[in-house]
SERO-4910 file (N, C-alpha, C, O; in steps of 0.05 Angstrom, whole numbers):
BEGIN
 pado doro    nc1    nc2    nc3   cac1   cac2   cac3    cc1    cc2    cc3    oc1    oc2    oc3
  Unk    A  -1533   -144   -552  -1530   -132   -567  -1502   -127   -584  -1480   -121   -575
  Unk    A  -1510   -134   -619  -1470   -139   -624  -1470   -109   -630  -1485    -90   -629
  Unk    A  -1436   -117   -640  -1428    -93   -639  -1428    -92   -682  -1437   -107   -699
  Unk    A  -1411    -65   -683  -1416    -67   -715  -1390    -45   -724  -1386    -24   -712
  Unk    A  -1381    -50   -738  -1359    -35   -756  -1369    -13   -768  -1388    -12   -784
  Unk    A  -1353     10   -757  -1360     33   -780  -1344     44   -793  -1348     51   -817
  Unk    A  -1317     48   -776  -1293     61   -800  -1273     41   -788  -1267     31   -766
  Unk    A  -1263     38   -817  -1236     14   -812  -1221     17   -837  -1230     21   -860
  Unk    A  -1192     15   -826  -1174     17   -836  -1159     -6   -839  -1157    -22   -821
  Unk    A  -1141    -10   -872  -1122    -47   -876  -1097    -22   -879  -1097     -1   -891
  Unk    A  -1076    -38   -863  -1051    -41   -876  -1036    -62   -878  -1045    -83   -870
  Unk    A  -1013    -62   -890   -986    -82   -892   -969    -74   -869   -968    -50   -862
  Unk    A   -949   -102   -850   -935    -89   -835   -908    -87   -847   -899   -103   -864
  Unk    A   -899    -70   -839   -866    -78   -852   -849   -102   -846   -828   -109   -856
  Unk    A   -861   -113   -830   -839   -142   -821   -861   -167   -836   -886   -166   -833
  Unk    A   -851   -182   -845   -857   -203   -854   -854   -237   -838   -841   -246   -819
  Unk    A   -868   -243   -850   -881   -273   -835   -881   -297   -850   -902   -304   -862
  Unk    A   -858   -312   -852   -866   -337   -874   -862   -330   -910   -866   -344   -930
  Unk    A   -852   -300   -904   -842   -301   -935   -875   -282   -949   -880   -277   -972
  Unk    A   -891   -275   -926   -916   -261   -936   -907   -232   -916   -889   -228   -901
  Unk    A   -928   -214   -924   -921   -188   -914   -952   -194   -891   -972   -209   -892
  Unk    A   -944   -175   -874   -961   -193   -858   -982   -166   -847   -972   -145   -841
  Unk    A  -1017   -172   -843  -1033   -159   -863  -1063   -149   -833  -1083   -159   -822
  Unk    A  -1047   -119   -834  -1074   -113   -803  -1098    -93   -807  -1100    -78   -826
  Unk    A  -1111    -95   -792  -1140    -70   -791  -1142    -63   -771  -1132    -75   -752
  Unk    A  -1157    -42   -768  -1166    -29   -754  -1197    -20   -757  -1208    -10   -776
  Unk    A  -1210    -28   -729  -1238    -25   -738  -1247     -7   -710  -1241    -13   -687
  Unk    A  -1263     16   -721  -1279     32   -702  -1306     15   -704  -1316     11   -726
  Unk    A  -1315      5   -683  -1337     -9   -673  -1353     10   -658  -1342     25   -641
  Unk    A  -1392     12   -665  -1404     29   -655  -1437     13   -649  -1435     -8   -662
  Unk    A  -1450     13   -642  -1476     -8   -634  -1493    -13   -656  -1503    -35   -661
  Unk    A  -1496     13   -672  -1516      3   -690  -1500      2   -715  -1478     13   -716
  Unk    A  -1511    -11   -735  -1514     -3   -765  -1503     15   -784  -1514     37   -787
  Unk    A  -1480      9   -797  -1477     35   -822  -1455     20   -835  -1440      4   -822
  Unk    A  -1454     23   -855  -1441     14   -878  -1426     29   -872  -1429     52   -864
  Unk    A  -1400     14   -877  -1360     18   -874  -1343     39   -885  -1333     42   -907
  Unk    A  -1341     53   -865  -1326     71   -885  -1295     76   -878  -1287     79   -855
  Unk    A  -1276     77   -903  -1252     79   -894  -1226     95   -881  -1242    107   -866
  Unk    A  -1213    101   -878  -1197    120   -868  -1169    109   -873  -1165     85   -879
  Unk    A  -1148    131   -869  -1121    123   -864  -1105    141   -845  -1106    165   -840
  Unk    A  -1083    110   -834  -1073    121   -815  -1039    132   -822  -1031    134   -845
  Unk    A  -1024    136   -803  -1006    146   -817   -986    118   -816   -992     94   -814
  Unk    A   -966    127   -819   -945    107   -833   -932     73   -807   -922     50   -810
  Unk    A   -939     88   -790   -935     81   -768   -959     56   -764   -955     39   -748
  Unk    A   -978     56   -775  -1003     34   -763  -1004     43   -734   -995     64   -725
  Unk    A  -1017     22   -721  -1015     27   -694   -986     21   -677   -964     12   -683
  Unk    A  -1001     31   -649   -975     25   -627   -991     19   -606  -1008     34   -597
  Unk    A   -984    -14   -593   -996    -22   -573   -971    -19   -555   -948    -26   -559
  Unk    A   -981     -7   -533   -964     -5   -504   -980    -23   -485  -1003    -32   -487
  Unk    A   -951    -28   -455   -958    -36   -440   -952    -21   -424   -930     -8   -425
  Unk    A   -978    -17   -396   -969      1   -370   -949    -15   -350   -946    -39   -348
  Unk    A   -938      5   -338   -921     -7   -310   -890     -5   -318   -869     -4   -304
  Unk    A   -895     -5   -343   -856    -12   -343   -845    -30   -333   -862    -46   -324
  Unk    A   -816    -38   -329   -810    -56   -326   -796    -52   -303   -776    -66   -299
  Unk    A   -805    -30   -279   -796    -27   -256   -804    -50   -241   -788    -57   -225
  Unk    A   -825    -65   -241   -845    -83   -227   -844   -106   -243   -863   -111   -257
  Unk    A   -818   -123   -243   -822   -151   -271   -854   -172   -251   -871   -186   -263
  Unk    A   -852   -169   -228   -860   -185   -203   -892   -171   -210   -905   -175   -190
  Unk    A   -908   -159   -228   -928   -150   -230   -947   -162   -233   -944   -171   -255
  Unk    A   -975   -172   -222   -989   -184   -234  -1001   -172   -265   -994   -179   -287
  Unk    A  -1017   -157   -260  -1023   -137   -278  -1015   -124   -287  -1008   -106   -272
  Unk    A  -1009   -120   -322   -998   -105   -342  -1029    -91   -353  -1048   -106   -357
  Unk    A  -1032    -68   -356  -1049    -59   -376  -1042    -48   -400  -1019    -42   -401
  Unk    A  -1058    -43   -423  -1048    -36   -439  -1060    -16   -458  -1085    -19   -461
  Unk    A  -1050      0   -471  -1058     16   -489  -1055     18   -516  -1032     13   -523
  Unk    A  -1079     26   -540  -1058     24   -557  -1067     58   -582  -1088     70   -584
  Unk    A  -1052     61   -591  -1059     87   -612  -1053     89   -636  -1032     81   -646
  Unk    A  -1074    103   -648  -1061    109   -672  -1070    140   -689  -1084    157   -679
  Unk    A  -1059    139   -709  -1061    174   -714  -1079    174   -749  -1066    170   -769
  Unk    A  -1098    178   -750  -1113    187   -766  -1100    199   -793  -1076    195   -789
  Unk    A  -1102    210   -817  -1114    232   -828  -1128    242   -845  -1132    235   -868
  Unk    A  -1138    266   -829  -1160    285   -846  -1161    284   -872  -1148    300   -886
  Unk    A  -1177    265   -882  -1182    272   -919  -1192    285   -932  -1189    304   -948
  Unk    A  -1213    265   -920  -1234    269   -938  -1266    272   -915  -1266    274   -890
  Unk    A  -1285    273   -931  -1313    267   -908  -1319    250   -892  -1327    258   -871
  Unk    A  -1318    224   -895  -1315    197   -885  -1296    202   -861  -1304    191   -841
  Unk    A  -1274    214   -858  -1256    218   -847  -1262    239   -819  -1256    236   -796
  Unk    A  -1277    259   -831  -1286    275   -813  -1314    267   -799  -1325    279   -781
  Unk    A  -1319    250   -810  -1345    242   -801  -1339    218   -769  -1355    214   -750
  Unk    A  -1310    207   -776  -1303    207   -749  -1301    209   -723  -1305    199   -701
  Unk    A  -1290    239   -745  -1278    265   -710  -1293    274   -715  -1286    297   -713
  Unk    A  -1324    273   -723  -1350    281   -710  -1359    271   -686  -1365    282   -665
  Unk    A  -1361    236   -698  -1358    208   -675  -1345    215   -658  -1349    202   -637
  Unk    A  -1329    230   -656  -1307    216   -632  -1310    247   -608  -1300    250   -586
  Unk    A  -1330    265   -623  -1328    309   -614  -1354    286   -599  -1354    279   -575
  Unk    A  -1365    281   -611  -1393    270   -600  -1395    244   -568  -1403    240   -545
  Unk    A  -1383    237   -587  -1382    215   -562  -1364    223   -527  -1370    215   -504
  Unk    A  -1342    242   -534  -1335    258   -516  -1352    273   -501  -1353    270   -477
  Unk    A  -1367    290   -511  -1392    302   -501  -1415    286   -485  -1422    291   -462
  Unk    A  -1425    265   -501  -1448    258   -480  -1450    225   -486  -1471    212   -483
  Unk    A  -1421    213   -497  -1431    180   -499  -1410    169   -494  -1400    153   -510
  Unk    A  -1401    174   -476  -1361    158   -454  -1369    133   -469  -1390    120   -471
  Unk    A  -1339    129   -478  -1343     95   -479  -1360     84   -494  -1372     66   -484
  Unk    A  -1366     91   -523  -1389     85   -538  -1380     73   -565  -1393     57   -580
  Unk    A  -1347     88   -570  -1331     73   -596  -1316     58   -586  -1299     66   -570
  Unk    A  -1318     30   -592  -1303      3   -598  -1269      2   -613  -1269      9   -636
  Unk    A  -1244     -7   -601  -1226     -9   -631  -1228    -42   -620  -1235    -53   -599
  Unk    A  -1219    -52   -648  -1216    -78   -654  -1191    -75   -677  -1188    -61   -697
  Unk    A  -1174    -98   -660  -1144    -97   -673  -1141   -126   -689  -1133   -146   -678
  Unk    A  -1148   -124   -713  -1143   -159   -730  -1124   -147   -741  -1117   -125   -750
  Unk    A  -1112   -181   -736  -1080   -191   -758  -1096   -214   -781  -1120   -221   -780
  Unk    A  -1080   -220   -798  -1084   -225   -825  -1066   -253   -827  -1043   -249   -836
  Unk    A  -1073   -285   -819  -1057   -298   -822  -1070   -327   -828  -1090   -337   -818
  Unk    A  -1053   -338   -845  -1064   -359   -856  -1087   -362   -877  -1099   -383   -882
  Unk    A  -1094   -329   -891  -1118   -342   -896  -1134   -320   -878  -1140   -300   -890
  Unk    A  -1140   -320   -856  -1151   -304   -837  -1155   -293   -818  -1151   -308   -799
  Unk    A  -1162   -266   -810  -1172   -249   -802  -1171   -258   -767  -1194   -262   -759
  Unk    A  -1151   -263   -747  -1146   -269   -717  -1151   -245   -707  -1139   -225   -713
  Unk    A  -1175   -245   -685  -1173   -226   -662  -1145   -220   -653  -1134   -242   -650
  Unk    A  -1126   -197   -648  -1098   -192   -639  -1110   -175   -615  -1114   -188   -594
  Unk    A  -1117   -145   -614  -1127   -131   -589  -1156   -120   -585  -1168   -120   -607
  Unk    A  -1172   -110   -561  -1194    -94   -563  -1188    -74   -544  -1175    -80   -524
  Unk    A  -1195    -54   -549  -1208    -37   -523  -1233    -12   -535  -1248    -12   -555
  Unk    A  -1230      6   -513  -1245     27   -516  -1230     49   -518  -1208     54   -507
  Unk    A  -1249     70   -543  -1229     92   -553  -1228    111   -524  -1250    117   -516
  Unk    A  -1212    118   -514  -1216    149   -490  -1212    180   -512  -1199    186   -533
  Unk    A  -1231    192   -495  -1247    220   -515  -1226    240   -507  -1215    256   -522
  Unk    A  -1222    236   -480  -1200    260   -469  -1175    250   -486  -1164    268   -498
  Unk    A  -1166    230   -488  -1140    225   -500  -1135    226   -527  -1113    219   -537
  Unk    A  -1166    238   -546  -1153    241   -569  -1144    278   -578  -1156    297   -569
  Unk    A  -1122    280   -595  -1116    308   -598  -1120    313   -628  -1121    293   -643
  Unk    A  -1121    330   -636  -1116    339   -662  -1094    355   -669  -1079    367   -654
  Unk    A  -1092    354   -692  -1059    369   -703  -1059    385   -719  -1058    378   -743
  Unk    A  -1061    410   -712  -1069    428   -724  -1041    439   -742  -1020    450   -735
  Unk    A  -1054    430   -769  -1027    437   -794  -1049    426   -812  -1069    412   -806
  Unk    A  -1039    439   -839  -1058    440   -868  -1073    408   -874  -1096    407   -883
  Unk    A  -1054    379   -867  -1070    363   -869  -1078    352   -841  -1062    335   -833
  Unk    A  -1099    358   -824  -1111    349   -810  -1096    318   -791  -1100    297   -803
  Unk    A  -1083    315   -771  -1072    296   -755  -1089    291   -733  -1086    306   -713
  Unk    A  -1107    272   -733  -1123    262   -706  -1109    235   -694  -1105    213   -705
  Unk    A  -1101    244   -667  -1099    217   -661  -1113    201   -636  -1125    211   -617
  Unk    A  -1110    186   -639  -1129    165   -617  -1128    145   -612  -1128    125   -625
  Unk    A  -1127    149   -587  -1119    126   -562  -1142    110   -544  -1164    119   -539
  Unk    A  -1130     81   -534  -1159     61   -533  -1140     52   -511  -1116     55   -512
  Unk    A  -1156     38   -487  -1151     31   -466  -1165      6   -466  -1188      6   -475
  Unk    A  -1155    -15   -458  -1160    -42   -451  -1191    -50   -424  -1208    -68   -424
  Unk    A  -1186    -29   -408  -1201    -28   -391  -1196    -38   -368  -1207    -25   -350
  Unk    A  -1185    -52   -362  -1179    -64   -339  -1176    -41   -320  -1186    -40   -298
  Unk    A  -1163    -24   -328  -1153     -4   -298  -1186     -2   -294  -1190      0   -270
  Unk    A  -1209     -1   -308  -1226      8   -291  -1242    -15   -266  -1265    -14   -256
  Unk    A  -1225    -31   -262  -1236    -58   -240  -1229    -46   -218  -1231    -57   -196
  Unk    A  -1218    -20   -223  -1213    -11   -190  -1222      7   -184  -1216     22   -166
  Unk    A  -1247      7   -206  -1266     28   -189  -1285     15   -186  -1305     27   -195
  Unk    A  -1290     -9   -177  -1321    -33   -185  -1317    -51   -161  -1299    -68   -165
  Unk    A  -1328    -52   -141  -1336    -70   -114  -1340    -97   -128  -1351    -96   -151
  Unk    A  -1333   -123   -117  -1342   -149   -122  -1370   -146   -112  -1380   -136    -92
  Unk    A  -1381   -158   -133  -1398   -164   -131  -1416   -190   -126  -1421   -205   -145
  Unk    A  -1428   -197    -92  -1430   -223    -82  -1452   -240    -92  -1452   -264    -90
  Unk    A  -1471   -224   -102  -1494   -226   -111  -1490   -245   -143  -1504   -264   -149
  Unk    A  -1474   -238   -154  -1465   -256   -177  -1451   -282   -170  -1454   -302   -185
  Unk    A  -1436   -283   -149  -1412   -307   -136  -1413   -300   -120  -1414   -277   -112
  Unk    A  -1413   -321   -109  -1414   -320    -72  -1402   -351    -58  -1392   -363    -77
  Unk    A  -1401   -361    -41  -1394   -382    -29  -1362   -389    -36  -1343   -375    -38
  Unk    A  -1366   -418    -40  -1336   -431    -63  -1345   -430    -77  -1367   -437    -85
  Unk    A  -1319   -416    -90  -1323   -409   -122  -1288   -426   -128  -1270   -426   -111
  Unk    A  -1287   -436   -154  -1269   -439   -162  -1246   -417   -177  -1254   -401   -194
  Unk    A  -1222   -418   -170  -1207   -396   -176  -1213   -384   -213  -1217   -363   -225
  Unk    A  -1212   -405   -215  -1232   -393   -253  -1253   -384   -261  -1257   -375   -284
  Unk    A  -1267   -386   -243  -1293   -372   -247  -1292   -343   -233  -1306   -325   -242
  Unk    A  -1280   -340   -218  -1271   -319   -201  -1259   -295   -218  -1268   -272   -219
  Unk    A  -1236   -307   -232  -1224   -299   -252  -1248   -285   -281  -1247   -262   -289
  Unk    A  -1262   -301   -289  -1280   -302   -306  -1301   -274   -292  -1303   -255   -308
  Unk    A  -1313   -271   -272  -1321   -254   -258  -1311   -225   -263  -1322   -205   -274
  Unk    A  -1291   -228   -254  -1261   -203   -260  -1263   -193   -293  -1260   -170   -301
  Unk    A  -1265   -204   -300  -1269   -197   -330  -1280   -192   -341  -1278   -181   -363
  Unk    A  -1306   -204   -325  -1328   -204   -353  -1343   -165   -344  -1359   -151   -356
  Unk    A  -1326   -159   -319  -1330   -129   -313  -1321   -109   -324  -1328    -86   -319
  Unk    A  -1306   -115   -340  -1289    -90   -360  -1310    -98   -373  -1320   -119   -380
  Unk    A  -1320    -56   -377  -1338    -42   -387  -1327    -38   -418  -1325    -16   -429
  Unk    A  -1320    -60   -429  -1323    -61   -470  -1349    -59   -474  -1357    -75   -492
  Unk    A  -1363    -47   -466  -1385    -37   -483  -1411    -58   -501  -1433    -53   -511
  Unk    A  -1402    -73   -499  -1423    -87   -532  -1415   -113   -523  -1392   -121   -523
  Unk    A  -1447   -132   -510  -1444   -152   -507  -1415   -179   -515  -1397   -191   -503
  Unk    A  -1431   -174   -547  -1406   -193   -554  -1370   -180   -541  -1351   -190   -552
  Unk    A  -1367   -165   -525  -1342   -164   -507  -1335   -174   -481  -1314   -183   -472
  Unk    A  -1363   -171   -471  -1372   -190   -445  -1365   -209   -431  -1359   -211   -408
  Unk    A  -1367   -233   -459  -1353   -259   -451  -1329   -258   -450  -1315   -259   -470
  Unk    A  -1321   -257   -429  -1295   -265   -422  -1285   -297   -423  -1263   -301   -413
  Unk    A  -1296   -313   -431  -1278   -350   -438  -1274   -334   -475  -1260   -351   -486
  Unk    A  -1279   -318   -490  -1268   -311   -504  -1241   -306   -507  -1228   -315   -526
  Unk    A  -1231   -292   -491  -1210   -279   -478  -1182   -287   -463  -1160   -276   -463
  Unk    A  -1197   -318   -445  -1181   -327   -436  -1164   -355   -442  -1171   -378   -445
  Unk    A  -1141   -340   -442  -1129   -366   -456  -1118   -404   -438  -1096   -411   -431
  Unk    A  -1137   -414   -437  -1116   -439   -419  -1084   -443   -439  -1081   -450   -462
  Unk    A  -1072   -439   -426  -1045   -451   -428  -1033   -457   -405  -1018   -440   -398
  Unk    A  -1035   -481   -387  -1034   -485   -363  -1001   -507   -364  -1009   -529   -374
  Unk    A   -978   -509   -361   -954   -525   -382   -955   -559   -349   -960   -583   -349
  Unk    A   -946   -537   -326   -943   -559   -306   -956   -561   -293   -973   -544   -288
  Unk    A   -953   -594   -277   -978   -601   -259   -978   -630   -243   -974   -653   -252
  Unk    A   -982   -625   -222   -972   -641   -201   -985   -657   -210  -1008   -651   -218
  Unk    A   -973   -693   -211   -984   -714   -216   -997   -734   -206  -1001   -758   -212
  Unk    A  -1006   -712   -179  -1035   -725   -163  -1064   -717   -181  -1087   -725   -175
  Unk    A  -1057   -698   -206  -1076   -688   -214  -1083   -707   -228  -1106   -703   -237
  Unk    A  -1073   -730   -235  -1083   -750   -260  -1102   -765   -252  -1109   -785   -264
  Unk    A  -1112   -757   -226  -1139   -775   -213  -1133   -800   -219  -1152   -813   -229
  Unk    A  -1109   -813   -217  -1108   -836   -209  -1105   -862   -233  -1111   -885   -236
  Unk    A  -1093   -840   -248  -1104   -859   -283  -1072   -856   -290  -1066   -856   -314
  Unk    A  -1057   -855   -275  -1028   -865   -282  -1007   -841   -294  -1013   -826   -313
  Unk    A   -986   -841   -281   -971   -807   -289   -963   -811   -310   -940   -802   -309
  Unk    A   -969   -821   -338   -965   -828   -362   -996   -800   -370   -993   -780   -385
  Unk    A  -1020   -807   -356  -1044   -797   -369  -1040   -772   -367  -1047   -758   -386
  Unk    A  -1027   -757   -338  -1035   -732   -342  -1010   -714   -358  -1006   -691   -352
  Unk    A   -994   -727   -377   -980   -719   -396   -991   -714   -430   -981   -702   -449
  Unk    A  -1016   -730   -425  -1030   -727   -454  -1041   -704   -469  -1061   -706   -454
  Unk    A  -1046   -689   -480  -1051   -665   -486  -1088   -671   -487  -1106   -663   -472
  Unk    A  -1088   -678   -497  -1123   -693   -488  -1136   -685   -458  -1159   -677   -456
  Unk    A  -1121   -687   -437  -1119   -696   -415  -1110   -660   -406  -1125   -652   -388
  Unk    A  -1092   -641   -414  -1089   -608   -409  -1104   -596   -422  -1109   -573   -414
  Unk    A  -1121   -606   -452  -1134   -585   -458  -1161   -577   -453  -1172   -559   -465
  Unk    A  -1170   -594   -432  -1193   -598   -408  -1191   -575   -397  -1172   -575   -382
  Unk    A  -1205   -549   -398  -1201   -532   -383  -1214   -539   -349  -1205   -530   -328
  Unk    A  -1231   -554   -351  -1241   -562   -322  -1212   -586   -311  -1215   -602   -293
  Unk    A  -1195   -584   -320  -1168   -590   -309  -1150   -570   -300  -1134   -574   -282
  Unk    A  -1151   -552   -311  -1127   -530   -308  -1139   -512   -282  -1157   -496   -278
  Unk    A  -1109   -529   -264  -1103   -511   -243  -1121   -492   -221  -1126   -494   -196
  Unk    A  -1127   -478   -237  -1155   -446   -232  -1180   -463   -230  -1189   -462   -207
  Unk    A  -1194   -478   -244  -1205   -495   -238  -1208   -515   -220  -1230   -523   -213
  Unk    A  -1184   -526   -210  -1187   -544   -194  -1186   -533   -163  -1190   -548   -144
  Unk    A  -1179   -504   -161  -1175   -495   -132  -1195   -474   -125  -1196   -451   -135
  Unk    A  -1215   -485   -104  -1234   -471   -101  -1226   -444    -75  -1207   -449    -61
  Unk    A  -1237   -427    -72  -1232   -396    -53  -1263   -386    -38  -1276   -375    -56
  Unk    A  -1273   -386    -23  -1297   -376     -3  -1294   -340    -16  -1273   -327    -17
  Unk    A  -1320   -333    -25  -1306   -302    -41  -1310   -291    -10  -1297   -271     -8
  Unk    A  -1329   -300     22  -1328   -287     38  -1298   -267     36  -1295   -245     46
  Unk    A  -1280   -279     22  -1251   -268     45  -1254   -244     32  -1255   -224     46
  Unk    A  -1259   -241     -2  -1247   -211    -12  -1274   -192      0  -1293   -187    -15
  Unk    A  -1275   -183     29  -1275   -170     52  -1256   -144     64  -1234   -151     74
  Unk    A  -1262   -115     64  -1244   -113     83  -1257   -117    116  -1276   -131    123
  Unk    A  -1241   -101    131  -1236   -102    166  -1271    -94    166  -1286   -107    181
  Unk    A  -1281    -77    152  -1318    -68    147  -1328    -84    143  -1350    -86    154
  Unk    A  -1324    -97    133  -1350   -114    112  -1356   -106     92  -1380   -110     85
  Unk    A  -1338    -90     74  -1337    -79     44  -1324    -93     31  -1304   -106     38
  Unk    A  -1340    -90     -1  -1326   -118    -21  -1309   -111    -28  -1311    -87    -34
  Unk    A  -1272   -126    -33  -1254   -112    -50  -1270    -99    -75  -1293    -99    -81
  Unk    A  -1249    -88    -86  -1254    -77   -122  -1250   -105   -120  -1245   -120   -101
  Unk    A  -1258   -111   -169  -1256   -136   -178  -1220   -131   -173  -1206   -151   -167
  Unk    A  -1206   -101   -176  -1176   -103   -192  -1160   -118   -173  -1142   -132   -180
  Unk    A  -1168   -115   -144  -1153   -124   -127  -1155   -157   -112  -1140   -168    -95
  Unk    A  -1181   -166   -126  -1186   -191   -131  -1177   -212   -143  -1172   -235   -134
  Unk    A  -1172   -196   -178  -1167   -210   -187  -1137   -200   -188  -1137   -203   -212
  Unk    A  -1111   -191   -183  -1091   -189   -173  -1079   -202   -138  -1058   -200   -125
  Unk    A  -1096   -212   -134  -1095   -231   -103  -1092   -269   -116  -1078   -288   -110
  Unk    A  -1115   -261   -135  -1120   -289   -149  -1090   -303   -167  -1081   -326   -163
  Unk    A  -1080   -282   -187  -1064   -280   -208  -1043   -289   -187  -1033   -311   -191
  Unk    A  -1035   -273   -160  -1015   -273   -149  -1008   -304   -133   -986   -315   -129
  Unk    A  -1035   -312   -127  -1033   -324   -116  -1015   -356   -140  -1008   -377   -129
  Unk    A  -1014   -355   -159  -1010   -372   -181   -991   -375   -194   -984   -394   -208
  Unk    A   -974   -341   -183   -949   -329   -201   -965   -330   -244   -959   -344   -263
  Unk    A   -980   -314   -241   -992   -313   -261  -1001   -283   -267  -1011   -265   -253
  Unk    A   -993   -284   -297   -996   -259   -297  -1015   -248   -323  -1020   -224   -326
***
């Protein structure tokens, strides 16, 4: 089922790109359709943070969080706050956040996540400010076991990565398709991957742009290795971490 924008905040960045101000928007998405209501956030816009710090540069997985502070100035904003409170009490993970940026005349996806209700805080002052925090959901993979009924036997590493990403609880079907969030950007290849078509063929953009020739797609692993000594499945997070580590990816 598709998700719909219920609340929206648009603003311009103080940074400039190609001589034009960069425009951003924060969308709060719900499962049901509503007329879009606008809200205002503080001058900092949103803050995107990467977890884990710089203590381990070799870390294969870096989780992200996004936070912004909305200003409670009218009934529309109060409606947003009421939805946050309702979600916290009975419908956890029912509010999603999407961050888009406008570039070359088009809105482009920048970040996606789920609002974490227990991290919502209200500042008690004359013009109440509400800080909202959303997570990318990758950390939730630490609590889910690999499902062999969905993927078993010899599988490409690319398929395994996709299977892990599809278990991130981004609530709505439009977020569950990992193909939309997995970039194919290999740079180095072995000459043997040219499939006997000559050493220059592997350097052509048409050859490299084919996702089926991605090193992750060409290397296979038997998923039976993702079990501990007692036969219990690994967590999706651990599987993803091992695959990425083997290819020196993040």
